[in-house]
Every structure is written in structure tokens, then in C-alpha cells.
C-alpha positions in Angstrom: -15.6 -0.1 12.9 -18.0 -1.9 10.6 -17.6 -5.6 10.0 -18.7 -6.9 6.6 -21.0 -9.8 6.8 -20.8 -11.5 3.4 -23.4 -13.7 1.9 -22.1 -15.7 -1.1 -24.2 -17.0 -3.9 -24.0 -18.2 -7.5 -25.6 -16.6 -10.5 -25.8 -19.6 -12.8 -27.1 -17.7 -15.8 -24.1 -15.3 -15.8 -21.4 -17.7 -14.5 -20.5 -15.4 -11.6 -20.2 -15.4 -7.9 -22.0 -12.7 -5.9 -21.1 -11.5 -2.5 -23.5 -9.3 -0.6 -22.6 -7.1 2.4 -25.1 -4.9 4.3 -25.3 -1.3 3.1 -25.3 1.9 5.0 -29.1 1.7 5.7 -31.2 -1.4 6.6 -32.6 -1.5 3.0 -29.4 -1.2 1.1 -26.6 -3.6 0.1 -23.1 -3.6 -1.3 -22.9 -6.3 -4.0 -19.6 -7.7 -5.2 -19.8 -9.5 -8.5 -16.9 -11.9 -9.3 -16.8 -13.2 -12.8 -14.6 -14.3 -15.6 -13.9 -11.9 -18.5 -14.1 -13.2 -22.1 -11.6 -11.1 -24.1 -11.3 -11.5 -27.9 -8.0 -13.2 -28.9 -7.2 -14.0 -25.2 -7.0 -17.7 -24.4 -7.8 -17.5 -20.7 -10.7 -15.9 -18.9 -9.2 -13.5 -16.2 -11.2 -12.7 -13.1 -13.0 -9.4 -12.7 -14.7 -7.9 -9.7 -17.3 -5.1 -9.7 -19.0 -3.5 -6.7 -22.5 -2.1 -6.8 -24.4 -0.2 -4.2 -28.1 -1.3 -4.3 -30.8 0.7 -2.5 -34.5 0.2 -2.0 -36.7 2.7 -3.9 -39.9 4.3 -2.7 -41.9 1.8 -4.9 -40.3 -1.2 -3.1 -38.0 -2.1 -6.0 -34.2 -2.2 -5.7 -31.9 -0.1 -7.9 -28.1 0.2 -8.5 -27.1 3.5 -7.0 -23.4 4.1 -7.6 -23.7 7.8 -8.1 -24.8 10.7 -5.9 -23.9 8.9 -2.6 -23.8 10.9 0.6 -20.5 11.4 2.3 -21.6 9.0 5.0 -22.6 6.3 2.5 -19.3 6.7 0.7 -17.3 6.5 3.9 -19.3 3.4 5.0 -18.6 1.7 1.6 -14.9 2.5 1.8 -14.8 1.0 5.3 -16.5 -2.2 4.1 -14.2 -2.3 1.0 -11.2 -2.2 3.4 -12.4 -5.1 5.5 -10.4 -8.3 5.5 -13.3 -10.3 3.8 -13.4 -7.9 0.8 -9.7 -7.5 0.6 -9.4 -11.3 0.4 -11.6 -11.3 -2.7 -9.6 -8.6 -4.3 -6.4 -10.5 -3.5 -7.8 -13.6 -5.1 -8.6 -11.7 -8.3 -5.0 -10.2 -8.3 -3.4 -13.6 -7.7 -5.4 -15.2 -10.5 -4.6 -12.5 -13.0 -0.9 -12.4 -12.0 -0.8 -16.2 -12.6 -2.4 -15.7 -16.1 0.1 -12.9 -16.9 2.9 -15.4 -16.2 1.3 -18.3 -18.1 -0.8 -16.9 -20.9 1.0 -15.0 -23.6 -2.2 -13.8 -25.2 -3.4 -12.2 -21.9 0.1 -10.7 -21.3 -0.1 -9.1 -24.8 -3.6 -7.7 -24.0 -2.4 -6.2 -20.7 0.7 -4.7 -22.3 -1.6 -2.7 -24.7 -3.0 -0.8 -21.7 0.2 -0.5 -19.6 
């Protein structure tokens, strides 16, 4: 099985934390962006997590490539997403948002609109 090797960094301009795991190929990465959402009429800023698959292009630049992945790439990403390191990040987001649902009525009202 694949083991995720995470590198953590801060993106000061966006106020987010970035985790990077090796991608399926040597020149690709799985990027997890953890940030706070600012929602109109909600007092708190709940956590959000996004994952992006970044691949090196023929011109040497890197591009987000979340569509048209091969079955092997998709399977690899699913394996990494299931790893303990990544699941711990998702659990942290869930715990934070569960806490906000209990303590912030404005967030609870927002969530109830979608449930």
C-alpha cells in the first residue's frame, strides 16, 4: 500500500494551510488546502478542505488536473485519501464544524438550509 508523505506549509496571502502528498508520477502532487470559509451572515468561519491533483505539463509548468484522470491515478489518489494522515485532516475539519454547529446558531441556520 502507498503511504502518504505530507509536507505542510502556510499560504499567508490566502490564510490557509497546504498539505502536499506525492502524486502517482514523480512529477505530480496531491494538494490538500485547508482554509476557513467566510459565509455571509454566519458569525464563525468553518473549516473547508479541498484536494487538487497537480501535474507537470510539457512546458515545465504545473497545472491542476482534477479531470480526465486514468484509472490508476484515481485509484492511487483514493488510496492516499484513505491514509491515516489524510483522514486525520478530514476528521479535524469535521470536529471543528461539529463544534460550530453546536455553538454558533448562525452557522447552524446556514447548514439547515442545505440539509
